[in-house]
C-alpha positions in Angstrom: 0.0 0.0 0.0 1.6 3.4 -1.1 0.9 6.5 0.9 1.0 9.9 -0.8 4.0 12.0 -0.3 3.7 15.2 1.8 2.8 18.4 -0.4 5.7 20.1 -2.0 8.2 17.4 -1.1 10.3 15.1 -3.2 10.3 12.4 -0.6 9.3 9.1 -2.2 6.1 7.6 -0.9 6.4 4.9 1.9 5.4 1.4 1.0 3.8 -0.6 3.7 3.8 -4.4 3.3 1.2 -6.3 5.3 1.8 -10.1 5.7 -1.2 -12.2 6.7 -0.4 -15.7 8.0 -3.2 -18.4 7.8 -2.5 -21.3 10.1 -3.8 -24.7 8.9 -5.5 -26.8 11.5 -4.8 -30.4 10.7 -4.6 -29.9 7.1 -1.3 -31.9 6.7 -2.1 -34.7 9.2 -5.1 -36.8 10.5 -6.1 -38.3 7.1 -6.0 -41.9 8.2 -9.9 -41.9 8.6 -10.0 -41.2 4.9 -8.3 -44.5 4.1 -10.6 -46.3 6.5 -13.6 -44.7 4.9 -12.5 -45.6 1.4 -12.0 -49.2 2.5 -15.5 -49.2 4.0 -17.0 -47.7 0.8 -15.3 -50.4 -1.3 -16.5 -53.1 0.9 -20.0 -51.8 0.7 -19.8 -51.6 -3.0 -18.6 -55.1 -3.3 -21.3 -56.2 -0.8 -24.1 -54.5 -2.8 -22.6 -55.9 -6.1 -22.8 -59.3 -4.6 -26.6 -58.8 -3.7 -27.3 -57.4 -7.1 -25.7 -60.5 -8.8 -27.7 -62.8 -6.6 -30.9 -61.0 -7.4 -30.2 -60.4 -11.2 -28.7 -63.8 -12.2 -30.4 -67.2 -12.9 -29.7 -70.3 -10.9 -27.7 -71.6 -14.0 -25.5 -68.4 -14.0 -24.9 -68.6 -10.3 -23.7 -72.2 -10.7 -21.2 -70.9 -13.3 -20.0 -68.1 -11.1 -19.6 -70.4 -8.1 -17.6 -72.9 -10.2 -15.5 -70.2 -11.7 -14.3 -68.8 -8.4 -14.1 -72.2 -6.6 -10.7 -74.1 -6.5 -10.7 -77.2 -8.4 -9.4 -80.8 -7.5 -8.6 -81.5 -11.2 -8.7 -80.1 -14.6 -12.4 -80.2 -15.3 -12.0 -78.8 -18.9 -9.7 -81.7 -20.0 -11.9 -84.3 -18.3 -15.1 -83.0 -19.7 -16.9 -82.7 -16.5 -18.0 -79.9 -14.4 -18.8 -78.9 -10.8 -15.4 -79.7 -9.4 -15.6 -77.0 -6.6 -16.4 -77.5 -2.9 -20.1 -76.7 -3.6 -20.3 -79.4 -6.4 -21.2 -77.0 -9.1 -24.1 -75.4 -7.3 -24.4 -71.9 -6.1 -24.6 -70.9 -2.4 -28.4 -70.3 -2.7 -28.9 -74.0 -3.8 -30.2 -76.7 -1.5 -28.3 -79.3 -3.5 -24.6 -79.1 -2.5 -23.4 -82.1 -4.5 -24.6 -81.2 -7.9 -28.0 -81.5 -9.7 -27.4 -85.0 -10.9 -25.7 -88.1 -9.4 -21.9 -88.0 -9.8 -22.2 -84.5 -11.4 -19.3 -83.1 -9.4 -15.7 -84.5 -8.9 -16.2 -84.7 -5.2 -19.5 -86.6 -5.4 -18.0 -89.0 -8.0 -15.0 -89.6 -5.8 -17.2 -90.5 -2.9 -19.5 -93.0 -4.9 -18.5 -96.7 -4.9 -17.6 -98.0 -8.4 -19.4 -101.3 -7.7 -21.9 -102.8 -5.4 -20.5 -103.9 -2.3 -22.2 -106.2 0.2 -21.2 -105.7 3.9 -20.7 -108.5 6.4 -22.8 -109.4 9.4 -20.9 -106.7 11.5 -20.7 -103.7 9.2 -18.7 -101.0 10.8 -17.9 -103.2 13.8 -15.0 -105.3 12.5 -12.1 -106.3 14.7 -9.5 -104.4 12.8 -9.7 -100.6 13.3 -12.5 -100.9 15.7 -12.7 -99.2 19.2 -15.4 -101.5 20.4 -14.7 -103.8 23.3 -13.5 -107.2 22.3 -15.8 -110.2 23.2 -13.5 -111.2 26.1 -13.3 -107.8 27.5 -17.1 -107.4 27.2 -17.8 -110.6 28.9 -15.4 -109.8 31.7 -17.2 -106.3 32.2 -20.5 -108.1 32.3 -19.3 -110.4 35.1 -17.9 -107.4 37.0 -21.1 -105.5 36.7 -23.1 -108.4 38.2 -20.6 -108.7 41.1 -20.7 -104.9 41.6 -24.5 -104.8 41.7 -24.4 -107.6 44.4 -21.8 -105.7 46.4 -23.8 -102.4 46.4 -27.0 -104.1 47.4 -25.3 -105.9 50.3 -23.7 -102.6 51.5 -27.1 -100.9 51.5 -28.7 -103.7 53.4 -26.0 -103.4 56.1 -26.7 -99.7 56.7 -29.9 -98.6 58.3 -29.8 -95.3 56.6 -28.9 -96.7 53.2 -31.5 -99.5 53.4 -34.2 -96.9 53.3 -32.9 -95.8 50.0 -32.8 -99.3 48.4 -36.1 -98.7 46.5 -34.7 -95.6 45.0 -31.7 -97.4 43.4 -32.2 -99.4 40.1 -29.7 -101.4 38.1 -30.3 -101.4 34.4 -28.0 -103.3 32.0 -27.8 -101.4 28.7 -25.9 -101.6 25.4 -23.4 -99.1 26.7 -22.8 -100.7 30.1 -24.5 -100.8 33.6 -26.6 -98.0 34.5 -27.3 -97.2 38.2 -30.4 -95.0 38.5 -30.9 -92.9 41.6 -34.6 -92.1 41.4 -36.8 -89.7 43.4 -40.5 -90.2 44.4 -43.2 -88.2 46.0 -41.8 -89.0 49.5 -38.1 -88.4 49.0 -35.8 -86.4 46.8 -32.0 -87.1 46.3 -31.7 -83.2 46.0 -33.2 -80.4 47.7 -36.2 -79.2 45.8 -35.2 -77.1 42.9 -31.4 -77.0 43.8 -28.3 -79.1 43.1 -27.6 -79.7 47.0 -27.4 -83.3 47.7 -29.5 -84.8 50.7 -27.0 -86.1 53.3 -28.3 -89.7 52.8 -28.1 -89.4 49.0 -24.6 -88.1 49.5 -23.6 -91.1 51.7 -25.2 -93.4 49.0 -23.1 -91.9 46.2 -19.9 -92.1 48.4 -20.7 -95.9 49.0 -21.1 -96.3 45.1 -17.9 -94.6 44.6 -16.1 -96.9 46.9 -17.7 -99.9 45.2 -16.6 -98.8 41.6 -13.3 -97.2 42.5 -11.4 -100.4 41.8 -12.9 -100.9 38.3 -11.4 -99.4 35.2 -14.6 -98.7 33.3 -15.3 -95.1 32.1 -18.2 -93.4 33.8 -21.1 -91.3 32.2 -23.4 -89.3 34.4 -26.8 -88.0 33.1 -29.1 -85.7 35.0 -32.9 -85.9 34.6 -35.8 -83.6 35.9 -39.5 -83.8 35.7 -41.5 -81.3 33.5 -42.5 -78.9 36.2 -41.5 -75.5 34.8 -39.8 -72.7 36.7 -41.3 -69.3 37.0 -38.5 -67.4 35.2 -36.7 -69.8 32.8 -34.1 -67.3 32.1 -32.8 -67.4 35.6 -33.2 -71.2 36.1 -34.6 -73.9 34.0 -34.7 -77.8 33.9 -31.7 -78.0 31.6 -29.6 -76.1 34.0 -31.0 -78.1 37.0 -30.3 -81.5 35.3 -26.8 -80.6 34.3 -26.0 -79.1 37.7 -27.2 -82.3 39.4 -25.1 -84.5 37.1 -22.1 -82.2 37.9 -22.8 -82.4 41.7 -22.9 -86.2 41.4 -19.6 -86.2 39.6 -17.9 -84.1 42.3 -19.2 -86.4 45.0 -17.8 -89.5 43.2 -14.5 -87.6 42.8 -14.5 -87.0 46.5 -15.1 -90.7 47.0 -11.9 -91.4 45.1 -12.8 -91.7 41.4 -9.9 -90.2 39.3 -10.9 -87.4 36.9 -9.8 -89.3 33.9 -12.5 -91.8 34.3 -15.4 -89.5 33.7 -16.4 -89.9 30.0 -19.4 -87.6 29.8 -21.4 -85.4 32.1 -24.7 -84.2 30.6 -28.2 -83.0 31.6 -31.3 -83.9 29.4 -34.0 -82.0 31.6 -37.3 -83.7 31.1 -36.7 -85.2 27.6 -36.4 -88.8 28.8 -39.1 -89.4 31.3 -39.6 -92.8 33.0 -43.3 -92.0 33.4 -44.1 -91.0 29.9 -47.8 -90.4 30.5 -47.1 -88.0 33.3 -44.0 -85.9 32.7 -44.5 -84.1 35.9 -44.2 -87.2 38.0 -41.5 -86.9 40.6 -40.2 -90.4 39.6 -38.9 -88.8 36.5 -36.4 -86.9 38.7 -33.2 -89.0 38.6 -29.4 -89.1 38.2 -28.1 -92.0 36.1 -24.5 -93.2 36.7 -23.5 -95.5 33.9 -20.3 -97.8 34.0 -19.5 -98.0 30.3 -18.0 -101.1 28.7 -14.2 -100.6 28.2 -13.1 -99.5 24.7 -10.9 -101.6 22.5 -7.5 -100.5 21.2 -7.4 -99.1 17.7 -6.1 -101.8 15.3 -6.3 -104.6 17.7 
């Protein structure tokens, strides 16, 4: 900006230079969000493109797209077959995952037998590669189960407190082994009503059972059962939780009786799904804990 010189003077005008500095706030940094936003927009574009393809294409076209992007096990073009992807030539929208026709895909054809094979009398239960008990081991376990049953009954009869619980104990031979049911009735419950707390006499009974089965080598399965009487608020407590909790409480009592942890094969609760009194699911006799001594497994390859 030039200012006029004083009148009658040869003094040159003064020049005043005014510099204005504009500070940038974050203009040169803080751009990471732009990269993230660009990735988000790209992903959304791909997502909507996928939705459009699913809606705008036919089932046959979707099969082609699925087969194109899927990895193949062999060169389908040379072999003259299709559908070699993991979906068997089908799209993800199809209910048929192995191809529209029999042996239409490589995976399906690989899994189909080339000739009719007739199985023997023990299909899937042969001696080689089987984990089933050998006949000798199974017969030995059956004898031990009979002896164990007799021993438990004698011990219950020798105790005044346990003798009162004799009618609540049932021995049931099953395909899996020997099941010992501890059953409630209208006059007595093994657990405090609606809880996983063992009655003192029931705790003593389970301790006696632990002492009887401690020397055996059979795996143990424990299953809890309840009646069908519902809870007021099933979100806070329900029969599934109660059945499982009672099975676990039984396992803990057996462990305190000397049963090693490695022998417990399965602990589960089935709520009221397997009632004894089928016509009356609310019958108290449906409340029980089943302790099953399983047959010993064979050794793979022997």
